[in-house]
C-alpha positions in Angstrom: 2.0 -19.7 15.8 -1.7 -19.1 16.5 -3.3 -15.8 17.1 -6.8 -15.2 18.4 -7.9 -11.9 19.9 -11.1 -10.7 21.4 -13.1 -8.8 18.8 -13.6 -5.2 19.6 -16.4 -4.6 17.2 -18.6 -7.7 17.4 -22.3 -7.1 17.0 -24.4 -7.5 20.2 -26.3 -10.8 20.3 -29.6 -9.0 20.4 -29.0 -7.3 17.0 -30.9 -9.0 14.2 -28.6 -9.5 11.2 -29.8 -9.8 7.6 -28.0 -10.7 4.4 -27.2 -7.5 2.5 -25.1 -8.9 -0.3 -24.8 -12.3 -2.0 -22.3 -12.9 -4.8 -22.6 -16.4 -6.3 -20.5 -18.2 -8.8 -19.0 -15.0 -10.2 -16.4 -15.5 -13.0 -14.3 -13.0 -14.9 -11.6 -13.5 -17.5 -9.0 -11.2 -19.1 -6.8 -12.0 -22.1 -4.6 -14.9 -21.0 -5.9 -15.2 -17.4 -9.1 -16.3 -15.6 -9.2 -13.8 -12.7 -12.4 -15.2 -11.1 -13.6 -18.8 -11.2 -17.0 -19.2 -9.6 -16.2 -17.0 -6.6 -18.7 -16.4 -3.8 -19.2 -13.8 -1.1 -22.0 -13.2 1.4 -22.1 -10.1 3.6 -24.5 -9.5 6.5 -25.6 -6.3 8.2 -24.0 -5.1 11.4 -20.8 -7.0 10.5 -17.2 -6.7 9.2 -16.4 -9.4 6.6 -12.8 -9.9 5.8 -11.9 -10.8 2.2 -8.5 -12.4 2.1 -6.1 -14.1 -0.4 -2.7 -13.6 -1.9 -2.2 -10.8 -4.4 -3.7 -12.0 -7.6 -6.3 -14.2 -5.8 -9.1 -12.2 -7.3 -10.2 -10.0 -4.3 -10.1 -6.7 -6.1 -11.6 -8.2 -9.3 -14.5 -9.6 -7.4 -15.3 -6.2 -5.8 -14.8 -4.3 -9.0 -17.4 -6.6 -10.5 -19.7 -5.6 -7.7 -18.8 -1.9 -7.9 -19.4 -1.5 -11.7 -15.8 -1.1 -12.7 -15.7 -4.6 -14.4 -18.6 -6.5 -16.0 -18.7 -10.1 -14.7 -18.8 -12.9 -17.3 -21.0 -15.2 -15.2 -22.7 -15.4 -11.9 -25.3 -13.6 -9.8 -25.2 -10.6 -7.5 -28.0 -10.0 -5.1 -28.1 -6.7 -3.1 -30.8 -6.2 -0.6 -32.5 -9.3 -2.0 -32.7 -8.1 -5.6 -30.4 -8.9 -8.6 -28.1 -6.1 -9.5 -25.6 -5.5 -12.3 -24.1 -2.1 -11.9 -22.7 -0.6 -15.1 -20.7 2.2 -13.4 -19.3 3.0 -10.0 -21.6 6.0 -9.9 -24.6 3.7 -10.2 -23.2 1.5 -7.4 -22.7 4.6 -5.1 -26.2 5.9 -5.8 -27.6 2.5 -4.8 -25.8 2.2 -1.5 -22.4 0.6 -2.2 -19.3 2.7 -1.4 -15.6 1.8 -1.8 -12.5 3.2 -0.1 -9.7 2.3 -2.6 -6.2 1.3 -1.5 -4.7 3.7 -4.1 -5.9 7.2 -3.3 -8.1 8.9 -5.9 -8.2 12.5 -4.8 -7.8 15.6 -6.9 -4.8 17.1 -5.2 -5.1 20.6 -6.6 -8.6 21.1 -5.1 -9.6 21.5 -1.5 -10.9 18.9 0.8 -14.6 19.6 0.6 -14.4 19.8 -3.2 -13.1 16.2 -3.1 -15.7 15.0 -0.7 -18.6 16.2 -2.8 -17.2 15.9 -6.3 -19.9 15.1 -8.8 -22.7 15.8 -6.3 -22.2 19.4 -5.3 -25.0 21.1 -3.3 -26.6 23.8 -5.4 -28.3 27.1 -4.8 -30.0 27.6 -8.1 -27.4 27.0 -10.8 -24.5 27.9 -8.5 -22.5 25.7 -6.1 -23.6 26.3 -2.5 -20.1 26.5 -0.9 -21.5 27.4 2.5 -23.7 24.3 2.7 -20.8 22.2 1.3 -18.5 23.5 4.1 -21.2 22.9 6.8 -21.9 19.4 5.6 -18.2 18.5 5.4 -17.6 19.9 8.9 -20.6 17.9 10.3 -19.2 14.7 8.9 -15.7 15.5 10.2 -17.1 16.3 13.6 -19.0 13.1 13.8 -15.9 11.1 12.8 -13.6 13.2 14.9 -11.4 14.1 11.8 -9.3 17.2 12.5 -8.8 18.5 8.9 -9.8 21.9 7.6 -12.4 21.4 4.8 -10.9 24.3 2.9 -7.3 23.0 3.0 -5.8 22.0 -0.4 -5.4 18.3 -0.6 -1.8 18.6 -2.0 -0.8 20.0 1.4 -2.0 17.0 3.4 -0.2 13.9 4.5 -1.0 10.5 2.9 -2.7 9.4 6.1 -4.9 12.5 6.1 -5.8 11.8 2.5 -6.8 8.3 3.5 -9.2 9.7 6.2 -10.8 11.9 3.5 -11.5 8.8 1.4 -13.0 7.1 4.4 -15.2 10.2 5.2 -16.3 10.3 1.6 -17.5 6.7 1.8 -19.3 7.6 5.1 -21.1 10.5 3.4 -22.9 8.3 0.9 -25.0 6.6 3.7 -24.1 3.3 2.1 -25.3 -0.1 3.2 -22.2 -1.8 2.0 -18.8 -0.2 2.5 -15.7 -1.7 0.9 -12.4 -0.9 2.5 -9.3 -2.0 0.5 -6.2 -1.9 2.8 -7.5 1.2 4.6 -4.8 1.2 7.3 -1.8 1.0 4.9 -0.9 4.7 5.4 -2.2 5.2 9.0 -0.3 5.4 12.3 -1.3 3.2 15.2 -3.4 6.0 16.7 -5.1 6.7 13.3 -5.9 2.9 13.0 -7.7 3.0 16.3 -9.6 6.0 15.0 -10.6 4.1 11.9 -11.8 1.2 14.0 -14.1 3.6 15.8 -15.5 4.8 12.5 -16.1 1.2 11.5 -17.9 0.7 14.8 -20.3 3.6 13.8 -20.9 2.0 10.4 -21.8 -1.3 12.1 -24.2 0.5 14.5 -25.9 1.9 11.4 -26.5 -1.6 10.1 -23.8 -1.5 7.4 -21.9 -4.5 6.2 -18.2 -3.7 5.8 -16.0 -5.7 3.4 -12.5 -5.4 4.8 -9.4 -6.2 2.7 -6.2 -6.3 4.7 -3.0 -8.3 4.9 -2.5 -7.4 8.5 -3.6 -10.5 10.5 -3.9 -8.6 13.8 -6.5 -6.3 12.3 -8.5 -9.3 11.0 -8.7 -10.9 14.4 -9.4 -7.6 16.1 -12.4 -6.2 14.1 -13.7 -8.8 11.7 -16.6 -11.2 12.3 -16.4 -13.5 9.3 -13.7 -14.2 6.7 -13.8 -15.4 3.1 -10.7 -16.8 1.5 -10.0 -16.7 -2.3 -7.1 -18.4 -4.0 -6.3 -18.3 -7.7 -9.7 -16.7 -8.4 -11.6 -19.5 -6.6 -13.7 -19.5 -3.4 -11.9 -21.6 -0.8 -14.0 -21.1 2.4 -16.0 -18.8 4.6 -15.7 -19.1 8.3 -16.3 -17.1 11.5 -13.0 -15.4 12.5 -13.3 -16.7 16.1 -13.0 -20.2 14.7 -9.7 -19.4 12.8 -6.1 -19.1 13.7 -3.4 -17.2 11.8 -1.8 -20.5 10.7 -5.2 -21.8 9.3 -5.9 -18.6 7.4 -2.4 -18.5 5.9 -2.7 -22.2 4.9 -6.0 -21.5 3.1 -4.6 -18.4 1.4 -1.4 -20.0 0.0 -2.5 -23.6 -0.2 0.4 -24.7 2.1 1.8 -24.2 5.5 4.0 -21.1 5.7 6.5 -22.0 8.4 8.6 -18.9 8.3 7.5 -15.3 8.1 11.0 -14.0 7.1 13.7 -15.7 5.1 16.9 -16.7 7.0 19.5 -13.9 7.0 22.5 -14.8 4.8 24.0 -11.4 4.0 27.3 -10.3 5.4 27.8 -6.5 5.6 31.3 -5.4 4.5 33.0 -2.1 4.1 31.2 1.3 4.2 29.8 2.2 0.8 27.7 5.3 1.6 28.2 8.1 4.1 25.6 10.7 4.8 26.9 13.6 6.9 24.7 16.3 8.5 22.1 16.2 5.8 19.5 18.9 6.0 16.7 19.5 3.5 16.1 23.1 2.3 12.3 23.4 2.8 11.5 23.0 6.5 10.0 21.3 8.3 12.0 18.4 7.0 15.1 16.4 8.0 17.8 18.2 10.0 21.4 17.2 10.6 20.9 13.5 9.5 24.1 11.4 9.6 24.6 7.7 9.1 26.7 5.1 7.3 25.7 2.2 5.1 27.8 -0.9 4.3 28.0 -3.1 1.3 25.6 -6.0 1.7 23.8 -4.3 4.6 20.1 -3.7 5.0 19.5 -0.5 7.0 16.0 0.0 8.2 14.4 3.4 8.9 11.8 3.5 11.6 9.7 6.3 13.1 6.2 7.5 13.7 4.0 9.2 11.1 5.5 12.7 10.6 9.0 11.6 11.6 10.2 12.6 8.0 11.6 9.1 7.1 10.7 9.5 3.4 12.4 12.9 3.4 15.7 11.2 3.9 15.6 9.1 0.8 14.0 11.9 -1.3 16.8 14.3 -0.3 19.5 11.7 -1.1 17.7 11.0 -4.4 17.5 14.7 -5.4 13.7 15.0 -5.2 14.0 17.3 -2.3 16.5 20.2 -2.4 19.4 19.9 0.0 20.3 22.9 2.2 23.5 21.5 3.7 25.3 18.2 4.4 27.4 15.8 2.4 26.8 12.5 0.6 29.7 10.2 -0.1 29.5 7.1 -2.3 32.6 4.9 -2.2 34.5 7.8 -0.5 33.6 10.2 -3.4 31.3 13.2 -2.9 28.1 13.0 -5.0 25.7 15.8 -5.7 22.2 14.6 -6.7 20.4 17.8 -7.8 17.8 15.7 -9.7 16.6 12.2 -9.8 18.5 11.7 -13.1 21.7 12.7 -11.3 20.9 10.2 -8.6 20.3 7.4 -11.2 23.6 8.2 -13.0 25.4 8.2 -9.7 24.2 4.7 -8.8 21.1 5.3 -6.7 17.6 3.8 -7.1 14.4 4.7 -5.2 11.2 2.5 -5.0 8.7 5.1 -3.8 5.9 4.6 -1.2 3.0 5.6 -3.4 3.3 2.9 -6.1 0.2 4.0 -8.1 1.0 7.7 -8.0 4.8 7.8 -8.3 5.9 4.3 -9.0 4.1 3.0 -12.1 2.6 4.1 -15.4 -0.6 2.3 -14.7 -2.1 2.4 -18.2 1.1 1.3 -20.0 2.5 -2.2 -20.3 5.1 -4.1 -18.3 7.8 -3.6 -20.9 7.5 0.2 -20.7 7.4 0.1 -16.9 10.4 -2.2 -16.7 12.7 -0.2 -19.1 11.8 3.5 -18.6 14.5 4.2 -16.0 17.2 2.6 -18.2 16.1 3.7 -21.6 19.4 5.3 -22.6 21.0 1.8 -22.6 18.8 0.6 -25.4 19.7 3.4 -27.8 22.2 3.0 -30.6 24.6 5.7 -31.7 22.0 6.7 -34.3 19.3 7.2 -31.6 17.4 4.0 -32.5 16.0 1.6 -29.8 17.1 -2.0 -29.8 13.8 -4.0 -29.6 15.8 -7.3 -29.1 17.6 -5.9 -26.0 14.4 -4.3 -24.7 12.5 -7.6 -25.0 15.4 -9.5 -23.3 15.6 -7.1 -20.3 11.8 -7.1 -19.9 11.9 -10.9 -19.8 14.7 -10.8 -17.2 12.5 -8.6 -15.0 9.6 -11.0 -15.3 11.7 -14.1 -14.7 14.1 -12.9 -12.0 11.3 -11.1 -10.0 8.9 -14.0 -10.5 6.2 -11.6 -12.0 2.9 -13.4 -12.6 1.7 -12.1 -16.0 0.4 -13.4 -19.3 2.7 -11.3 -21.4 5.3 -8.5 -21.2 2.7 -6.4 -23.1 0.1 -6.7 -20.3 -0.9 -3.4 -18.8 0.8 -3.1 -15.4 -2.3 -1.6 -13.8 -4.1 -4.9 -14.3 -1.5 -6.8 -12.2 -1.8 -7.4 -8.5 -0.1 -5.0 -6.1 2.7 -7.5 -5.4 3.4 -8.1 -9.0 3.5 -4.4 -9.7 6.0 -3.9 -6.9 8.2 -6.7 -8.4 8.2 -4.9 -11.8 9.2 -1.6 -10.1 12.1 -3.3 -8.2 13.2 -5.1 -11.4 13.1 -1.8 -13.3 15.6 -0.2 -10.8 17.9 -3.2 -10.8 18.3 -2.8 -14.6 20.0 0.5 -13.8 22.6 -1.5 -11.8 22.5 0.7 -8.7 25.0 0.6 -5.8 22.3 1.9 -3.4 18.7 0.7 -3.5 16.3 2.7 -1.3 12.9 1.1 -0.6 10.0 3.2 0.9 7.4 0.9 2.3 8.2 -1.9 -0.2 5.5 -4.3 1.0 2.7 -1.9 1.6 -0.6 -3.5 0.5 1.0 -6.8 -0.4 -0.1 -10.2 0.8 1.9 -12.5 3.1 3.1 -14.8 0.4 4.2 -12.0 -1.9 5.9 -10.2 1.1 8.0 -13.3 1.6 9.2 -13.1 -2.0 10.0 -9.4 -1.7 12.0 -10.2 1.5 13.9 -12.9 -0.4 14.7 -10.4 -3.2 16.0 -7.9 -0.7 18.2 -10.5 1.0 19.5 -11.7 -2.4 20.4 -8.1 -3.3 22.2 -7.7 0.0 24.1 -10.9 -0.8 25.2 -9.3 -4.0 26.8 -6.4 -1.9 24.2 -3.8 -2.7 23.6 -1.2 0.0 19.9 -1.2 0.9 17.9 1.3 2.8 14.4 0.2 3.7 11.7 2.4 5.3 8.8 0.5 6.9 6.0 1.2 9.3 5.7 -2.5 10.2 8.0 -3.1 13.2 8.1 -7.0 12.8 9.3 -6.4 9.2 12.1 -4.2 10.3 13.1 -6.6 13.0 12.9 -9.6 10.7 14.8 -8.2 7.7 17.3 -5.5 8.6 20.8 -5.5 10.1 20.5 -2.1 11.7 17.7 0.3 12.3 17.9 4.1 12.1 15.1 5.7 14.2 13.7 9.1 13.2 11.8 11.5 15.3 10.5 14.9 14.2 13.1 15.1 11.3 16.1 14.1 13.4 18.0 10.9 14.0 16.9 9.7 17.5 19.3 6.7 17.4 20.7 3.8 15.4 20.4 0.3 16.9 21.6 -3.2 16.0 18.6 -5.2 14.9 19.8 -8.4 16.6 20.0 -6.8 20.1 17.0 -4.3 20.0 13.3 -4.6 20.7 10.1 -3.0 19.5 9.8 -1.2 22.8 13.3 0.3 22.5 12.6 1.5 19.0 9.3 3.2 20.0 11.0 4.9 22.9 13.5 6.4 20.5 10.8 7.3 18.0 9.1 9.4 20.7 12.4 11.1 21.7 11.8 14.6 20.2 8.0 14.8 20.3 
């Protein structure tokens, strides 16, 4: 399959472009792994430059070397024609390089404008000038058409709203280079179009945008050039209009990827889970949700942003308090008042926000693999069995195909795809009957996605009941057996995947709006 789309943000032919950034022969090693091996990147003004590669290809490491988070071992970085070697991200920001991280880095207990100006508050004498901070925030939001109250507490916002704050923060620095790492991973289709307009404003300013995304349609829609990394090495830089989806994938993975989804081999059997009239206590949330799940079945959950898809799995798992309704597992009523109850009753939940609620980023793979099943490693004397812990950690690494130098490696240093594999492996150690996956491939490259899909299929073959929330319609249509469509906290319909279409699902998703 080939895909080429007219670019919506190409610079006008009359605009004079200049090289803003040149990274040449950059290398970086960590214990047991060479993350970058003579990597190159050149970014021009008035352009969007895609940086692509599988998870672990070195994209984030290269940009962290630019942004002052890592110190490069070798190579040269020229910014605006001069050699630079930023020691901190603050230094990079002050010199005109801004970064929108994939994992949100907001202080949730503070308000929006505090987060926007953190570390550079406007002052009146020795006091913070809150009036100016509000006006400056409002001016940026008005320019970017962001409908968020600057005084709103960040904890009260949706993930997509938090993402827009991160983007506005990058915009506020008047940067010449803006790095965007998976900026649309939490955004609705409408919000994505909004983001593209913001990127257009940045291009008009003369900025160079480095754009990391695993969504091919976005690359063809907004990017001008593309650089491919593989195994830490520079593979090629080309104009996007000269590429096809197949050629990009081949450069990324080093081979042709003939199938996007594995063949379906699971056979759903008898009903294992019944959810009847489930309503969450704190509204607005889910109301009167009912469905069944069979052994060996993959049930997708679709819906627009705000449809309360995540609220279903959180209420089942005991994270949200249930107001009414019934949950039956193998025809027996279960009451999950807490996540621990849910684990003990045979449920597992891979959360959407991997960095915030899925991993302990500063701890090693062993800890992250075992933490949900720690009681099984304790003797009657309360001592932990190091032998069994090491064995189970190795099982997670081997069975999930985790690329890591050691089980003692800090999980935060792994790629997003490998982090996700560890999280899934962790939950499988608890031997759940029901595995719930909330956006399991968010921020993961096309090769790692295929491996995650294979894992899901294999688990279905082993007669696990699987619930999978996804914002990617092709993913739901390619992996699931049935799809439950949510709209405004209610079930709008349940459809057979084999006989439905994207249009039919979107019609249901808009049912109660």
